[in-house]
C-alpha positions as CSV (number, residue, x, y, z in Angstrom):
1,M,32.6,-55.0,-15.3
2,L,31.4,-52.4,-13.1
3,T,34.2,-53.0,-11.0
4,F,36.8,-52.7,-14.0
5,Y,35.3,-49.5,-14.8
6,G,36.1,-48.4,-11.7
7,T,39.4,-50.4,-11.4
8,G,40.7,-49.3,-14.5
9,M,39.5,-46.1,-14.0
10,I,41.3,-45.3,-10.9
11,L,44.8,-47.6,-12.6
12,G,45.1,-45.5,-15.5
13,A,44.5,-41.9,-14.0
14,G,46.7,-42.0,-11.2
15,I,49.9,-45.0,-11.3
16,Y,50.7,-44.3,-15.4
17,S,50.1,-40.1,-15.8
18,I,51.2,-38.4,-12.3
19,I,53.1,-41.1,-10.2
20,G,56.2,-39.1,-11.2
21,K,55.2,-36.3,-10.6
22,A,53.5,-37.0,-7.9
23,A,57.2,-38.6,-6.4
24,G,58.7,-35.3,-6.9
25,V,56.4,-33.5,-4.3
26,A,56.4,-36.3,-1.8
27,G,59.9,-38.1,-2.1
28,E,60.1,-41.3,-0.5
29,T,56.4,-40.6,1.2
30,L,54.9,-41.2,-2.4
31,W,53.1,-44.9,-0.6
32,M,52.2,-42.7,2.1
33,G,50.6,-39.8,-0.4
34,F,48.3,-42.9,-1.6
35,V,47.4,-43.9,1.8
36,L,45.8,-40.6,2.6
37,A,44.6,-40.4,-0.5
38,S,43.1,-43.8,-0.3
39,L,41.2,-42.9,2.9
40,A,40.2,-39.6,1.9
41,A,38.3,-41.5,-1.4
42,L,37.4,-43.8,0.7
43,L,35.5,-41.1,3.5
44,T,33.3,-40.1,0.1
45,A,32.8,-43.8,-1.5
46,F,30.3,-44.7,1.5
47,S,28.4,-41.4,0.8
48,Y,28.7,-42.7,-2.8
49,A,27.1,-46.1,-2.1
50,E,24.7,-45.1,-0.1
51,L,23.2,-42.3,-2.5
52,S,23.4,-44.7,-4.9
53,T,21.4,-47.1,-3.9
54,M,19.0,-44.2,-3.1
55,F,18.9,-43.1,-6.4
56,P,20.2,-45.6,-8.6
57,K,20.5,-43.1,-12.1
58,A,23.2,-41.8,-14.5
59,G,24.0,-38.0,-13.6
60,A,25.0,-39.1,-10.3
61,E,26.2,-36.3,-7.9
62,Y,23.1,-33.9,-10.2
63,V,20.7,-36.0,-8.9
64,Y,21.4,-36.7,-5.6
65,L,21.6,-32.6,-5.1
66,S,18.7,-32.0,-6.9
67,H,16.9,-34.4,-4.1
68,T,18.9,-32.4,-1.5
69,F,18.2,-28.8,-2.1
70,K,14.9,-28.6,-4.5
71,Q,14.3,-25.5,-4.3
72,K,17.8,-24.3,-5.5
73,K,18.3,-26.8,-8.9
74,W,21.3,-24.1,-9.5
75,I,23.3,-26.1,-7.0
76,A,22.8,-29.6,-8.2
77,T,23.4,-28.1,-11.0
78,T,26.7,-26.3,-11.0
79,I,28.0,-29.7,-9.4
80,G,27.0,-32.1,-11.9
81,T,28.7,-30.0,-14.5
82,A,32.0,-29.9,-12.7
83,M,31.6,-33.2,-12.8
84,A,31.6,-33.7,-16.0
85,F,34.5,-30.6,-16.8
86,S,36.2,-33.0,-14.4
87,G,35.9,-36.3,-16.2
88,A,36.8,-33.9,-19.4
89,A,40.1,-33.1,-18.4
90,T,40.9,-36.5,-16.7
91,A,40.4,-37.5,-20.8
92,A,42.4,-34.7,-21.2
93,T,45.2,-35.7,-18.7
94,V,45.8,-39.2,-19.7
95,A,46.2,-38.7,-23.3
96,L,48.9,-36.4,-22.7
97,A,50.4,-38.9,-20.0
98,F,49.7,-41.6,-23.1
99,S,51.8,-39.1,-25.7
100,G,54.6,-38.7,-23.5
101,Y,54.6,-43.0,-23.2
102,L,54.6,-43.0,-27.6
103,N,56.8,-40.4,-27.4
104,Q,59.4,-43.4,-25.8
105,F,58.4,-45.5,-29.4
106,I,57.2,-42.4,-31.2
107,E,58.8,-39.5,-31.9
108,G,55.9,-37.1,-33.1
109,S,53.9,-33.9,-31.4
110,G,52.6,-34.5,-28.1
111,L,49.1,-32.4,-29.0
112,L,48.4,-33.7,-31.9
113,V,48.2,-37.6,-30.4
114,A,46.4,-36.5,-27.3
115,A,44.1,-35.0,-29.5
116,A,43.7,-38.4,-32.0
117,L,43.5,-40.7,-28.7
118,L,40.4,-38.4,-27.6
119,M,38.8,-38.6,-30.8
120,V,38.8,-42.1,-31.1
121,F,37.5,-43.1,-27.8
122,T,35.1,-40.4,-28.1
123,G,34.0,-42.7,-31.3
124,V,34.1,-46.1,-29.3
125,A,32.3,-44.8,-26.7
126,I,29.0,-43.8,-28.8
127,L,29.2,-47.1,-30.5
128,G,27.7,-48.5,-27.3
129,I,28.2,-49.0,-23.7
130,R,28.7,-53.2,-24.3
131,G,31.0,-53.0,-26.5
132,S,33.7,-50.6,-24.6
133,G,32.8,-51.9,-21.6
134,W,34.6,-55.8,-23.3
135,T,37.6,-53.2,-24.3
136,N,38.0,-51.4,-21.2
137,I,37.8,-55.5,-19.5
138,V,41.0,-56.1,-22.1
139,F,42.9,-52.6,-21.5
140,T,42.4,-53.4,-17.2
141,L,44.1,-57.1,-17.5
142,I,46.7,-55.6,-19.3
143,E,47.0,-52.3,-17.3
144,I,46.8,-54.7,-14.3
145,S,50.0,-56.9,-15.8
146,G,52.1,-54.3,-16.1
147,L,51.5,-53.0,-12.5
148,L,52.3,-56.1,-11.4
149,L,55.6,-57.0,-13.6
150,I,57.0,-52.7,-12.0
151,I,56.1,-54.4,-8.5
152,Y,57.9,-58.2,-9.7
153,L,61.2,-55.8,-10.2
154,G,61.2,-53.7,-7.1
155,M,60.6,-56.6,-4.7
156,K,64.3,-57.9,-6.5
157,N,66.2,-54.8,-5.4
158,E,67.3,-54.9,-2.7
159,T,66.3,-50.9,-1.7
160,F,62.3,-52.5,-1.8
161,G,60.2,-51.4,1.0
162,K,63.3,-49.1,2.5
163,A,60.6,-46.3,2.1
164,L,58.6,-47.7,4.7
165,S,61.1,-45.8,7.1
166,A,60.5,-42.2,5.3
167,I,59.6,-39.0,8.4
168,P,56.2,-38.2,6.7
169,H,56.7,-34.7,6.0
170,Q,55.3,-31.4,3.8
171,G,55.2,-32.2,0.8
172,T,53.8,-35.8,2.0
173,F,50.4,-34.1,1.9
174,A,50.4,-31.7,-1.2
175,G,51.9,-35.2,-3.4
176,A,48.7,-36.8,-1.5
177,A,46.2,-33.8,-2.8
178,L,47.7,-34.8,-6.1
179,I,47.6,-38.5,-5.6
180,I,44.1,-38.0,-4.6
181,F,43.2,-37.5,-8.9
182,S,45.0,-41.2,-9.3
183,Y,41.5,-42.6,-7.3
184,F,38.8,-40.6,-8.8
185,G,37.1,-43.1,-11.2
186,F,34.7,-45.4,-8.1
187,E,32.3,-42.2,-8.6
188,N,31.9,-43.0,-12.5
189,I,30.5,-46.0,-11.8
190,V,27.2,-45.0,-10.4
191,N,26.9,-43.5,-13.3
192,L,26.2,-46.0,-15.0
193,A,23.3,-46.9,-12.9
194,E,20.3,-47.1,-15.3
195,E,22.7,-50.3,-17.2
196,A,23.2,-52.2,-14.7
197,K,22.1,-55.1,-13.7
198,E,21.1,-55.7,-10.1
199,P,22.7,-51.3,-9.3
200,H,20.9,-51.6,-5.5
201,K,23.2,-54.7,-4.8
202,K,25.9,-53.8,-7.7
203,L,27.4,-50.6,-7.5
204,P,28.2,-50.0,-3.8
205,Q,30.2,-54.0,-4.0
206,A,32.1,-52.6,-7.4
207,I,32.5,-48.9,-5.5
208,F,34.3,-51.2,-2.9
209,L,36.2,-53.5,-5.1
210,S,37.8,-51.0,-7.4
211,L,38.7,-49.0,-4.3
212,G,40.6,-51.9,-2.0
213,I,41.8,-53.7,-5.2
214,S,43.6,-49.8,-6.7
215,T,45.0,-49.0,-3.3
216,L,46.9,-52.1,-2.4
217,L,48.0,-51.9,-5.7
218,Y,49.0,-48.0,-5.5
219,I,50.9,-48.7,-2.5
220,L,53.1,-52.0,-3.6
221,V,53.7,-49.8,-7.4
222,S,55.3,-46.7,-5.7
223,L,57.5,-48.8,-3.1
224,A,58.6,-50.3,-6.3
225,A,59.3,-47.1,-7.8
226,V,61.1,-45.5,-5.6
227,A,63.4,-48.4,-5.3
228,L,63.8,-49.1,-8.9
229,L,64.2,-44.8,-9.6
230,S,65.0,-41.9,-7.2
231,P,62.3,-39.4,-6.7
232,E,63.8,-36.4,-8.7
233,S,64.4,-39.1,-11.6
234,L,60.9,-40.3,-11.4
235,A,59.0,-36.8,-11.7
236,Q,61.6,-35.4,-14.7
237,S,60.3,-38.2,-16.8
238,E,57.7,-38.1,-19.5
239,A,57.5,-41.6,-18.9
240,P,57.8,-42.4,-15.4
241,L,57.5,-46.2,-14.4
242,M,58.8,-46.9,-18.0
243,S,62.5,-45.3,-17.0
244,A,62.0,-46.8,-13.7
245,A,61.8,-50.0,-14.7
246,Q,65.1,-49.5,-17.4
247,K,66.7,-49.3,-14.6
248,T,67.0,-53.0,-14.5
249,S,66.0,-54.1,-18.3
250,S,65.5,-52.6,-21.6
251,K,63.4,-54.8,-22.5
252,I,61.1,-55.4,-19.7
253,A,60.9,-51.2,-19.9
254,S,59.4,-51.3,-23.2
255,I,57.4,-53.9,-22.9
256,L,56.1,-52.1,-20.0
257,G,56.0,-48.5,-21.6
258,G,54.0,-50.4,-24.0
259,I,51.3,-51.8,-21.0
260,A,51.6,-48.1,-20.0
261,L,50.1,-47.3,-23.6
262,F,47.1,-49.7,-23.1
263,S,46.7,-48.2,-19.6
264,T,46.4,-44.5,-20.3
265,A,44.4,-44.8,-23.4
266,N,41.8,-47.2,-21.3
267,T,41.2,-44.5,-18.5
268,A,40.6,-41.9,-21.4
269,L,37.5,-44.1,-23.0
270,I,35.6,-44.6,-19.2
271,S,36.5,-41.1,-18.7
272,L,34.3,-40.4,-21.7
273,I,31.7,-42.5,-21.4
274,G,31.5,-41.1,-18.0
275,A,31.2,-37.9,-18.4
276,S,28.3,-38.0,-21.1
277,R,26.7,-40.1,-18.9
278,V,26.6,-36.9,-16.5
279,L,25.4,-33.9,-19.1
280,Y,22.9,-36.5,-20.9
281,G,21.7,-37.0,-17.2
282,M,21.3,-33.9,-16.7
283,A,19.6,-33.4,-19.7
284,S,17.0,-35.3,-19.5
285,A,15.7,-33.7,-16.2
286,K,15.5,-30.4,-18.3
287,A,19.1,-29.1,-16.5
288,L,20.9,-28.7,-19.7
289,P,19.9,-28.2,-22.9
290,Q,17.9,-31.7,-24.0
291,I,20.0,-31.8,-27.1
292,M,22.6,-33.7,-25.3
293,S,19.5,-36.2,-23.9
294,R,19.8,-37.3,-27.6
295,T,20.7,-41.2,-28.1
296,L,21.5,-43.0,-31.2
297,P,18.3,-45.0,-32.0
298,Q,19.5,-48.5,-32.3
299,R,23.0,-48.3,-29.9
300,K,20.5,-46.2,-27.3
301,T,24.5,-44.0,-27.0
302,P,24.5,-40.2,-26.1
303,W,26.5,-39.2,-29.2
304,I,26.0,-35.3,-28.5
305,A,26.9,-35.1,-24.9
306,S,29.7,-36.9,-26.0
307,I,30.5,-34.6,-28.4
308,V,30.2,-31.8,-26.0
309,I,33.2,-33.7,-23.5
310,L,35.4,-34.2,-26.1
311,A,35.6,-30.6,-27.3
312,A,36.2,-29.8,-23.8
313,A,39.0,-31.6,-23.1
314,L,40.5,-30.7,-26.8
315,L,40.3,-26.9,-25.1
316,L,41.8,-28.2,-22.0
317,L,44.9,-30.1,-24.3
318,P,47.3,-26.9,-24.5
319,V,47.6,-26.8,-21.2
320,A,49.8,-29.5,-21.8
321,K,51.5,-30.0,-18.4
322,V,49.8,-33.2,-16.7
323,E,49.9,-32.5,-13.3
324,T,48.6,-29.1,-14.4
325,V,45.4,-31.2,-16.0
326,A,45.4,-33.7,-13.5
327,S,45.2,-30.8,-10.8
328,I,42.6,-29.1,-12.5
329,S,40.0,-32.3,-12.3
330,S,41.0,-32.9,-8.7
331,L,40.1,-29.3,-7.3
332,T,37.1,-29.2,-9.3
333,T,36.0,-33.0,-8.3
334,I,37.0,-32.1,-4.3
335,V,34.2,-29.7,-4.5
336,A,31.9,-32.1,-6.2
337,F,32.9,-34.7,-3.2
338,I,32.1,-31.8,-0.5
339,S,28.9,-31.3,-2.4
340,V,27.8,-34.9,-2.5
341,N,29.2,-35.8,1.9
342,I,26.8,-32.3,2.8
343,S,23.7,-34.0,0.5
344,L,24.3,-37.2,2.4
345,V,24.2,-35.7,5.7
346,V,21.7,-33.6,4.8
347,L,18.6,-36.4,3.4
348,R,19.6,-38.5,6.5
349,F,17.5,-35.8,8.5
350,T,15.1,-34.4,5.2
351,D,14.6,-37.7,4.2
352,E,15.2,-39.8,6.2
353,K,12.2,-42.4,5.3
354,K,13.9,-43.4,1.8
355,E,14.5,-47.0,1.2
356,R,18.3,-46.9,1.5
357,P,20.1,-50.8,0.1
358,F,23.1,-50.0,1.7
359,R,23.3,-46.9,4.7
360,V,27.0,-45.2,5.9
361,P,27.7,-46.8,8.8
362,L,29.0,-45.2,12.2
363,C,26.4,-42.6,13.5
364,L,25.7,-40.3,16.2
365,G,21.6,-40.0,16.5
366,K,21.0,-39.4,13.1
367,F,24.3,-37.7,11.6
368,P,26.5,-40.1,9.8
369,I,29.6,-39.1,11.2
370,L,32.2,-40.3,8.1
371,P,30.1,-37.9,5.9
372,F,31.5,-35.3,7.8
373,F,35.2,-36.1,7.9
374,G,35.3,-36.2,4.2
375,I,33.5,-33.0,4.3
376,L,37.2,-31.8,6.8
377,V,39.2,-34.2,4.8
378,S,38.1,-32.4,1.3
379,I,38.5,-28.4,2.1
380,A,41.8,-29.9,3.9
381,F,43.1,-30.8,0.1
382,L,41.1,-27.7,-1.5
383,F,44.2,-25.6,-0.3
384,Q,47.0,-27.7,-2.3
385,F,47.3,-27.0,-5.7
386,N,48.8,-23.8,-7.7
387,R,47.6,-20.6,-8.8
388,L,47.4,-21.8,-12.7
389,V,45.2,-24.9,-11.2
390,Y,42.7,-21.7,-9.3
391,A,42.7,-19.7,-12.5
392,I,41.5,-22.1,-14.8
393,G,39.7,-24.3,-12.3
394,G,37.9,-21.6,-10.3
395,S,37.1,-19.6,-12.7
396,F,35.5,-22.2,-14.1
397,L,32.7,-23.1,-11.1
398,L,32.6,-19.8,-10.6
399,A,31.2,-18.4,-13.7
400,T,29.4,-22.4,-14.3
401,L,27.8,-21.2,-10.5
402,L,26.5,-18.2,-11.8
403,I,25.7,-18.7,-15.1
404,F,23.2,-21.5,-13.5
405,Y,22.1,-19.0,-10.5
406,I,21.4,-16.1,-12.3
407,R,19.1,-18.6,-14.6
408,D,17.2,-20.6,-12.0
409,R,16.7,-16.7,-10.3
410,F,15.2,-14.9,-13.3
411,Y,14.2,-16.9,-16.1
412,R,12.5,-19.6,-14.5
């Protein structure tokens, strides 16, 4: 179930929502963008795997950083809140993508449809993790079947694989910075640590399995998409994979459009669940108002935290552009990735006796090499966004940092 959470989150966020916009930036080197983004995600995934077995608790980034910087709790609180905001932005992104696909069948207000989806799935999340978990499994299997269908159509095209000979360019890296959004999801797995059996063993397995499965499908789908439709046409479409399939069969395109609805809805569900667990974990640790740690008596789900995340996602909907909201999520998450990698490096020196059921390989003495490269790659991605993304995402990060710094410095 943990692997389905990660895989469902990753696939829904990337292929069905932002592949068209990424194709417009990267062109035929789209598949290279997915490879670069997967390597960047993998470097940070190693850090999450080790830290999650050291501290198997909800709240992930907040928990790791609070143990790393014990005298500077504002750092942990800022990053934890940023990850919750990123989850809300991801939910808003895929809700907008959902409305785009639905608009191919039923014309209507995209914002109203997106808002309705977010409210319905917040209700599903509040009903309980087990019920929502089985919903996620069904939806993930449906979205994978859609990807296999587009791969099949692409392989029948005589130009399939031609993009493998494309020469990388500046847009390839810029595309990868947008595509990194499509790998977010593996880090949400660790927020279910307190509800998982054998978290010390299962969390790392689920992280790497979900990344491996998703990367293989991503590369094949990206090759199929550019074989069926030009990158420029993909970028202009509200339903890119549906438009690509339309070139071969309108019936198959309709089926794929229906599957895309399941996929984007699934990712919205997982995003809402993961983000609410972040707030719940932080509130339980008294870093945020404790009202957000309240759970339903019988179902034990954090309903107040879920409603807060819903409100944040609804506030982002008026931005209305999938690529912009996705980039806001990317910006805040990349900052968190840098912090998590730094945390892993610092803890290797300050808490070396702590039990680590999983340990990141490749070290120079005590110094872990992979997290260091994870930091460098993440910093490089930070310089690939536009002004609006920096204005919204940067303002949120700066305001959150100042609020928590002032609170911890002067009111505690």
